[in-house]
C-alpha positions in Angstrom: -0.1 0.1 0.0 1.7 3.3 -1.3 1.4 6.2 1.2 -1.3 8.5 -0.2 -1.5 12.3 1.2 -5.1 13.9 0.8 -5.6 17.6 1.7 -8.7 19.4 2.5 -8.9 23.2 2.6 -12.1 24.2 4.4 -13.6 27.5 5.4 -17.1 27.4 7.1 -17.9 23.9 5.4 -19.7 22.2 8.2 -22.9 21.5 6.3 -21.3 18.5 4.4 -17.8 18.3 6.1 -18.9 15.3 8.2 -19.9 13.4 5.0 -16.7 14.1 3.4 -14.6 12.8 6.4 -16.8 9.8 6.5 -16.1 8.8 2.9 -12.6 9.0 3.8 -12.9 7.0 6.8 -14.8 4.4 4.8 -11.6 3.8 2.7 -10.1 1.7 5.4 -6.8 2.5 3.7 -3.9 1.8 6.1 -1.4 4.1 4.7 -3.1 7.4 4.4 -2.1 10.9 5.5 -5.2 13.3 5.7 -4.2 17.0 6.2 -6.9 19.5 7.0 -6.3 23.4 6.5 -9.0 25.5 8.1 -9.0 29.0 7.2 -10.7 30.2 10.4 -14.1 28.7 10.3 -16.8 29.7 12.7 -19.6 27.2 11.9 -18.3 24.2 13.6 -16.0 22.9 11.1 -13.0 22.8 13.4 -15.0 20.8 16.0 -15.9 18.3 13.2 -12.3 17.8 12.2 -11.2 17.5 15.8 -13.8 14.8 16.5 -12.3 12.7 13.6 -8.8 12.4 14.5 -8.8 8.8 14.1 -8.8 10.0 10.3 -7.4 13.5 10.3 -3.5 13.2 10.8 -2.9 17.0 10.8 -5.3 19.8 11.6 -4.1 23.6 11.1 -6.5 26.5 12.0 -5.2 29.7 10.6 -6.1 32.5 8.0 -4.8 32.0 4.7 -4.9 33.5 1.3 -7.8 31.3 0.1 -8.2 27.8 -1.2 -5.1 27.3 -3.1 -2.9 29.0 -0.5 -4.3 26.3 2.0 -3.6 23.5 -0.4 0.0 24.7 -0.9 0.8 24.6 2.6 -1.0 21.2 3.1 1.0 19.8 0.1 4.2 21.2 1.4 3.6 19.3 4.7 2.7 16.0 2.9 4.7 13.0 3.3 2.9 10.8 0.7 4.1 9.8 -2.7 0.7 10.0 -4.2 -1.1 13.3 -3.6 -4.6 14.8 -4.2 -7.2 16.9 -2.7 -10.7 16.7 -1.7 -13.0 19.7 -0.9 -15.2 19.8 2.3 -18.4 19.0 0.5 -17.3 16.4 -2.0 -16.9 12.7 -1.4 -14.6 9.4 -2.3 -16.1 6.3 -3.3 -15.5 3.6 -0.7 -13.0 2.0 -3.3 -11.2 5.1 -4.3 -7.8 4.8 -2.5 -7.5 1.1 -3.2 -7.7 1.7 -6.9 -5.6 4.7 -6.9 -2.9 2.6 -4.9 -3.2 -0.2 -7.3 -3.0 1.5 -10.4 0.0 3.5 -9.4 1.6 0.4 -8.3 0.8 -1.6 -11.5 1.9 1.2 -13.7 5.1 2.9 -12.3 5.4 5.1 -15.4 2.1 6.7 -14.9 2.4 10.2 -13.0 -1.5 11.2 -12.8 -4.9 9.7 -13.1 -8.4 10.5 -13.2 -11.8 8.6 -13.0 -15.2 9.1 -14.5 -16.7 12.4 -13.7 -19.5 12.1 -11.3 -21.9 14.5 -9.6 -24.3 14.3 -6.8 -27.0 16.3 -5.1 -27.0 18.1 -1.5 -28.7 14.9 -0.3 -26.0 12.6 -1.4 -27.8 11.2 -4.5 -25.6 10.5 -7.5 -27.6 12.5 -10.2 -25.1 12.3 -13.4 -22.0 10.3 -14.6 -20.3 10.8 -17.8 -21.8 8.5 -20.5 -18.3 7.9 -22.1 -15.4 7.8 -19.9 -13.3 10.9 -21.0 -9.9 10.4 -22.7 -7.5 13.4 -22.3 -5.2 14.5 -24.9 -1.9 15.8 -23.4 -1.4 18.6 -26.0 -5.1 19.8 -25.6 -4.9 19.8 -21.7 -1.8 22.2 -22.0 -3.7 24.4 -24.4 -6.6 24.7 -21.9 -9.0 23.0 -24.2 -10.6 21.0 -21.4 -13.4 23.1 -19.7 -17.1 23.5 -19.6 -16.7 25.8 -22.5 -14.6 23.4 -24.2 -14.1 19.5 -24.5 -15.4 19.1 -20.9 -13.6 19.6 -17.7 -11.0 17.4 -15.6 -12.8 16.5 -12.4 -10.6 17.7 -9.6 -11.6 15.4 -6.9 -11.3 12.4 -9.0 -7.6 13.3 -10.1 -4.4 12.0 -8.1 -0.8 12.7 -9.0 2.7 11.6 -7.9 4.8 14.0 -5.9 7.5 14.0 -8.2 5.2 15.4 -11.1 3.7 18.1 -8.6 7.2 19.0 -7.5 8.5 19.2 -11.1 5.9 21.7 -12.1 6.6 23.9 -8.9 3.3 22.9 -7.1 0.0 24.8 -7.0 -0.1 28.4 -7.8 -1.7 30.6 -4.9 -2.7 33.6 -6.8 -5.8 31.9 -8.3 -9.0 32.0 -6.4 -11.1 29.6 -8.4 -9.1 27.9 -11.3 -6.0 26.7 -9.6 -6.7 23.1 -10.6 -7.1 24.1 -14.3 -3.8 25.8 -14.1 -2.2 22.8 -12.5 -3.4 20.5 -14.9 -2.2 22.4 -17.9 1.3 22.4 -16.4 1.1 18.7 -15.5 0.3 18.0 -19.3 3.5 19.6 -20.3 5.4 16.9 -18.7 3.0 13.7 -18.6 -0.1 12.1 -19.9 -3.2 11.9 -17.7 -4.8 8.5 -17.6 -8.3 7.4 -17.3 -8.9 4.6 -14.9 -12.3 3.9 -16.3 -14.3 3.8 -13.0 -16.3 6.2 -10.6 -13.7 7.0 -7.7 -15.3 10.3 -6.4 -18.1 12.7 -6.8 -18.5 16.4 -6.9 -21.5 17.7 -4.8 -23.7 20.3 -6.5 -25.6 22.1 -3.8 -26.0 25.7 -5.1 -23.4 27.1 -2.9 -20.1 25.8 -4.3 -17.3 28.2 -4.7 -16.8 27.1 -8.4 -20.8 27.7 -8.8 -20.0 31.0 -10.6 -18.9 29.1 -13.7 -18.4 32.3 -15.8 -16.0 33.8 -13.3 -14.0 30.3 -13.1 -13.8 30.3 -16.8 -12.7 34.0 -17.1 -9.9 33.4 -14.4 -8.8 30.2 -16.3 -8.8 32.0 -19.6 -10.2 29.0 -21.1 -11.1 29.3 -25.0 -14.7 28.4 -26.3 -14.8 25.5 -28.5 -17.9 25.1 -30.7 -19.7 21.6 -30.2 -16.8 21.1 -27.6 -18.8 18.7 -25.5 -19.7 16.5 -28.6 -16.2 16.6 -29.6 -14.8 15.7 -26.4 -17.1 12.6 -26.2 -16.3 11.8 -29.7 -12.6 11.8 -29.2 -13.1 9.8 -25.9 -15.0 7.1 -27.9 -12.4 7.0 -30.6 -9.5 6.8 -28.2 -11.2 4.0 -26.3 -11.6 2.1 -29.7 -7.9 2.6 -30.6 -6.8 1.1 -27.4 -8.8 -2.3 -28.1 -7.5 -2.3 -31.5 -3.7 -1.9 -30.2 -4.6 -4.3 -27.5 -2.8 -2.1 -25.1 -1.7 -3.4 -21.7 -4.8 -2.9 -19.2 -5.1 -2.8 -15.5 -7.8 -5.4 -15.2 -9.6 -7.8 -12.7 -9.0 -5.8 -9.6 -11.0 -7.0 -6.7 -12.1 -4.1 -4.7 -13.0 -3.9 -1.0 -16.6 -4.8 0.0 -17.0 -7.4 -2.6 -17.3 -4.8 -5.3 -15.4 -5.3 -8.4 -14.4 -4.1 -11.7 -13.0 -5.5 -14.8 -10.7 -3.8 -17.3 -10.2 -0.5 -15.9 -9.1 1.7 -18.7 
């Protein structure tokens, strides 16, 4: 079991934070470091984190420069070789960290992976998942073509990466307020290919008060170009890329037995 570090930046996120922590506890992953950086919550978020010290490895409560400043501090503290972050309103699927660890173990040349994008509502019901598991062209990521106004976004809570890649690009940039993930993916793509594992591993919670709810502000900050019929073109590329892997008979990560009697075959 490779050491995985998860970071959660939180500021007054008590409404869903306990569910987020519960999804991390459900991993039963023996080599997890979970770092929480609280920006000065006044709604009980700190108390929730303190009550979960069986899961929370490190808790810091201090004013910061925003979400990406908190993440930068969390990753600077991290000891894991595999890194990821989850916001205080999103959840991991119970098999998430096992799949992530096994994938990176099976494919040591792989530097970053992502799962099938999924969304849930404020009650925790999954309301949407991508019909076609997205494939991501490295050059197109670097150009900023993967966004809601382009070929479709890269879901942050479903994306994990090796420390060596994070350090190679100089880490996350703290000057962003909303689109720091978009910028990080672009810089990752300049050095490494993003791999789709082909299964749901996490879910974004859509509840109306999300920091990223102002989509236009996010896209302006990201400076993401608009691509006509982008969603359709992204799905078409993903389908053709899937067909190509079958024709080439590429080595696949298959027949993984997941915890809790849930299994998947041919994770692509």
